[in-house]
C-alpha positions as CSV (number, residue, x, y, z in Angstrom):
1,M,-9.7,-125.8,-60.8
2,T,-7.0,-123.3,-60.1
3,A,-3.7,-123.0,-58.2
4,K,-3.9,-121.9,-54.6
5,V,-2.5,-118.4,-53.9
6,Y,-0.4,-117.5,-50.8
7,L,0.2,-113.9,-49.8
8,I,3.5,-114.2,-48.0
9,G,5.3,-111.6,-46.0
10,A,9.0,-111.4,-47.1
11,G,10.0,-109.6,-43.9
12,P,12.2,-106.5,-43.7
13,G,14.9,-107.6,-46.2
14,A,17.2,-110.4,-45.1
15,A,16.3,-113.8,-46.7
16,D,16.7,-115.6,-43.4
17,L,14.1,-113.5,-41.7
18,I,11.3,-115.0,-43.8
19,T,9.2,-117.5,-41.8
20,V,9.9,-121.2,-42.3
21,R,6.4,-121.6,-43.7
22,G,7.0,-118.8,-46.2
23,A,10.3,-120.3,-47.3
24,R,8.8,-123.8,-47.8
25,L,6.0,-122.4,-49.9
26,L,8.4,-120.4,-52.1
27,A,10.4,-123.5,-52.7
28,R,7.2,-125.2,-54.2
29,A,5.9,-122.1,-56.0
30,A,5.2,-122.2,-59.8
31,V,4.8,-118.4,-60.0
32,V,6.0,-115.6,-57.7
33,L,4.7,-112.1,-58.1
34,H,7.0,-110.0,-55.9
35,D,7.4,-106.5,-54.6
36,A,10.2,-104.3,-55.9
37,L,11.8,-104.2,-52.4
38,V,12.2,-107.9,-52.1
39,E,15.9,-108.8,-52.0
40,P,17.4,-110.9,-54.8
41,D,18.6,-113.6,-52.5
42,M,15.0,-114.0,-51.2
43,L,13.9,-114.9,-54.8
44,E,16.5,-117.6,-54.9
45,L,14.3,-119.5,-52.4
46,A,12.0,-120.1,-55.4
47,P,14.3,-121.8,-57.9
48,D,11.6,-123.3,-60.1
49,A,9.2,-120.4,-60.1
50,R,8.4,-117.9,-62.9
51,L,9.3,-114.5,-61.3
52,I,7.0,-111.5,-62.0
53,P,8.0,-108.1,-60.6
54,V,4.9,-106.1,-59.6
55,G,6.2,-103.8,-56.9
56,K,5.7,-100.1,-56.4
57,R,8.5,-97.7,-55.8
58,C,8.0,-94.0,-55.0
59,G,8.8,-91.7,-57.9
60,K,9.4,-94.7,-60.3
61,H,7.4,-96.6,-62.8
62,S,5.1,-98.9,-60.9
63,S,2.4,-101.5,-61.6
64,A,-1.1,-100.1,-60.9
65,Q,-2.9,-102.1,-58.2
66,H,-5.8,-103.2,-60.4
67,F,-3.3,-104.6,-62.8
68,I,-1.5,-106.5,-60.0
69,N,-4.8,-107.9,-59.0
70,K,-5.5,-109.1,-62.5
71,Q,-2.0,-110.6,-62.9
72,L,-2.5,-112.5,-59.6
73,V,-5.9,-113.9,-60.7
74,D,-4.6,-114.8,-64.2
75,A,-1.6,-116.6,-62.8
76,A,-3.7,-118.7,-60.5
77,K,-6.1,-119.6,-63.3
78,A,-3.2,-120.6,-65.6
79,Q,-1.8,-123.1,-63.2
80,A,-2.9,-126.7,-62.7
81,D,-4.9,-127.7,-59.6
82,G,-2.4,-128.4,-56.7
83,Q,0.2,-125.9,-57.8
84,I,1.1,-122.8,-55.8
85,V,1.2,-119.1,-56.8
86,V,2.9,-116.7,-54.4
87,R,2.3,-113.0,-53.9
88,L,5.5,-112.0,-52.1
89,K,5.1,-108.8,-50.2
90,G,7.7,-106.8,-48.3
91,G,7.3,-106.9,-44.5
92,D,3.9,-108.2,-43.5
93,P,1.1,-108.5,-46.1
94,M,-1.5,-107.1,-43.7
95,L,0.3,-103.8,-42.9
96,F,0.4,-101.0,-45.6
97,G,0.5,-103.6,-48.3
98,R,-2.9,-103.3,-50.0
99,A,-3.5,-107.0,-49.2
100,D,-7.2,-106.4,-48.8
101,E,-7.5,-105.3,-52.4
102,E,-5.7,-108.4,-53.6
103,M,-7.8,-110.7,-51.4
104,R,-11.0,-109.2,-52.6
105,A,-9.9,-109.8,-56.2
106,L,-9.1,-113.5,-55.4
107,E,-12.4,-113.9,-53.6
108,A,-14.4,-112.4,-56.5
109,A,-12.6,-114.9,-58.9
110,G,-13.4,-117.8,-56.5
111,I,-9.7,-118.6,-55.9
112,D,-8.6,-120.2,-52.7
113,Y,-5.8,-118.3,-50.8
114,D,-4.0,-118.1,-47.4
115,V,-1.9,-115.4,-45.8
116,V,1.5,-116.1,-44.3
117,P,2.6,-113.3,-41.9
118,G,6.1,-111.7,-42.0
119,V,8.3,-109.6,-39.8
120,T,7.3,-106.0,-40.3
121,A,9.8,-103.1,-40.5
122,S,8.9,-101.5,-37.1
123,L,9.7,-104.7,-35.2
124,A,12.8,-105.4,-37.3
125,S,14.1,-101.9,-36.9
126,A,13.6,-102.0,-33.1
127,A,15.5,-105.3,-33.0
128,S,18.3,-103.9,-35.0
129,L,18.6,-100.8,-32.8
130,K,18.3,-103.0,-29.7
131,R,15.5,-100.7,-28.5
132,S,12.2,-102.0,-27.3
133,L,9.1,-100.3,-28.8
134,T,7.4,-100.7,-25.4
135,L,9.2,-100.1,-22.1
136,R,7.9,-100.2,-18.5
137,G,7.6,-96.7,-17.2
138,V,8.5,-95.1,-20.5
139,A,6.4,-96.4,-23.4
140,R,3.1,-98.3,-23.1
141,S,1.6,-97.5,-26.5
142,V,2.8,-97.9,-30.1
143,V,1.3,-96.4,-33.2
144,L,2.3,-97.6,-36.7
145,A,1.5,-95.0,-39.3
146,T,2.1,-93.7,-42.8
147,R,1.8,-90.2,-44.2
148,S,0.9,-90.8,-47.8
149,R,-1.5,-87.9,-47.5
150,A,-1.9,-84.9,-45.2
151,A,-3.4,-86.1,-41.9
152,D,-6.2,-84.1,-40.2
153,S,-5.7,-82.4,-36.8
154,D,-7.4,-85.2,-34.8
155,D,-5.2,-87.9,-36.5
156,I,-2.0,-85.9,-35.8
157,Q,-3.0,-85.4,-32.2
158,R,-3.6,-89.2,-31.7
159,R,-0.1,-89.9,-33.2
160,A,1.5,-87.2,-31.1
161,D,0.0,-88.8,-27.9
162,A,1.5,-92.2,-28.7
163,D,4.5,-93.2,-26.6
164,S,6.3,-94.8,-29.5
165,L,5.5,-93.8,-33.1
166,V,6.7,-95.6,-36.2
167,Y,6.2,-94.1,-39.7
168,Y,6.4,-96.2,-42.8
169,M,7.3,-94.5,-46.1
170,G,7.9,-91.3,-44.3
171,R,11.3,-90.2,-45.7
172,D,10.1,-87.5,-48.1
173,Q,7.7,-86.0,-45.5
174,A,10.0,-86.4,-42.5
175,P,10.3,-82.6,-41.8
176,E,6.5,-82.1,-42.1
177,I,5.9,-85.1,-39.9
178,A,8.2,-83.8,-37.2
179,L,6.8,-80.3,-37.4
180,E,3.2,-81.6,-37.1
181,L,4.1,-83.6,-34.0
182,I,5.8,-80.6,-32.3
183,E,2.9,-78.3,-33.1
184,A,0.6,-81.0,-31.6
185,G,2.6,-80.8,-28.3
186,R,5.4,-83.4,-28.7
187,D,8.6,-82.4,-27.0
188,P,11.0,-81.0,-29.7
189,E,13.9,-83.0,-28.0
190,T,12.1,-86.3,-28.5
191,P,14.5,-88.8,-30.2
192,A,13.8,-89.5,-33.8
193,V,15.6,-92.5,-35.4
194,V,15.8,-93.3,-39.1
195,V,16.6,-96.9,-40.1
196,E,17.3,-97.5,-43.8
197,A,17.4,-100.9,-45.5
198,C,16.8,-102.8,-42.3
199,S,18.5,-106.2,-42.0
200,T,20.3,-105.9,-45.3
201,P,24.1,-105.3,-45.8
202,R,23.1,-101.7,-46.7
203,E,21.5,-101.0,-43.4
204,R,22.4,-97.8,-41.5
205,S,20.7,-95.6,-38.9
206,V,20.9,-92.2,-37.4
207,T,19.3,-90.5,-34.4
208,V,18.4,-86.8,-34.2
209,S,16.0,-84.7,-32.2
210,L,12.5,-84.2,-33.5
211,Q,13.3,-80.5,-33.8
212,A,16.4,-81.3,-35.9
213,L,14.3,-83.5,-38.1
214,A,11.8,-80.7,-38.6
215,D,14.6,-78.4,-39.5
216,G,15.7,-80.7,-42.3
217,A,18.9,-81.9,-40.7
218,L,18.7,-85.2,-42.6
219,S,17.8,-83.8,-46.0
220,D,21.2,-84.8,-47.4
221,W,21.6,-88.0,-45.4
222,F,18.7,-90.0,-46.9
223,D,19.3,-92.5,-49.6
224,K,16.2,-92.3,-51.7
225,A,16.9,-95.7,-53.3
226,Q,16.5,-97.5,-49.9
227,P,13.3,-98.1,-47.8
228,C,13.3,-96.5,-44.4
229,A,11.4,-96.5,-41.1
230,L,11.1,-93.5,-38.9
231,L,10.9,-94.3,-35.1
232,I,10.0,-91.5,-32.7
233,G,9.7,-91.6,-28.9
234,E,11.4,-91.6,-25.5
235,A,12.1,-95.3,-25.7
236,F,14.8,-94.6,-28.2
237,R,17.0,-92.6,-25.9
238,P,20.4,-94.0,-24.7
239,R,19.9,-97.1,-22.5
240,S,21.6,-95.5,-19.5
241,T,19.0,-92.7,-19.5
242,L,16.2,-95.1,-19.9
243,A,17.4,-97.3,-17.0
244,G,17.1,-94.3,-14.7
245,Q,13.5,-93.6,-15.9
246,S,12.5,-97.2,-15.5
247,A,14.0,-97.5,-12.0
248,A,12.1,-94.4,-10.9
249,S,8.9,-95.9,-12.3
250,D,9.5,-99.1,-10.4
251,L,10.1,-97.2,-7.2
252,D,6.9,-95.2,-7.6
253,A,4.9,-98.4,-8.2
254,A,6.5,-100.0,-5.1
255,L,5.6,-97.1,-2.9
256,E,2.0,-97.1,-4.2
257,H,1.3,-100.8,-4.3
258,G,4.0,-102.5,-2.3
259,P,6.6,-104.8,-3.7
260,D,5.7,-107.6,-6.0
261,V,5.8,-111.0,-4.3
262,H,5.7,-114.2,-6.2
263,A,5.3,-117.7,-4.7
264,A,7.9,-120.3,-5.5
């Protein structure tokens, strides 16, 4: 008999953006293995838990994934039946969080687990910017991506064709990302927004053109100690500009299909 494990999404940073379910489970946890980017006040939601830092940080000493898997299994086996072990992961566990490797390890050890979703950085950044990732007449498709390795030409083209594109962990490769998209046909004047430390007191953002990003305009702006998301697309233009585009789209649709009529 072992403890049950919960892979919980911590959300983008702020402690009050974790789900109610996630907070309730943290309050009951005996052990919490947490990412490096989890905010300290988030860990205060687990007052009785033994806290084990296992996160990865670019360019810093990090726990190898196979060692995290072993720690998670060992923690579950060391607890009595009915207790809870939490693997607290930044954002949502199922997006760029290597959750599958941890779930495989738990399954191989015969340990019961559940996943509790969290607010991912792309959604939190859009909310903070007050810009929708999708917008009628402007953006109908969204791609969430990371550039941990060089992408092939087909992959780059697919990303360039997306209306809204969000890169996770793209700070160090931002100029290369922008140049690849321009070479694949993306308009150099497309807005590119960087949001750092979303939802925390340290949050800040800046908007430049894709060309400026490719030229290294933000090289001295980035804070390498903070997580960031890179959002690219027409949906991130000033709202006054977007309103004109959306209105034009509505007019075109009305001329083609007639006005929408809804029964009371």
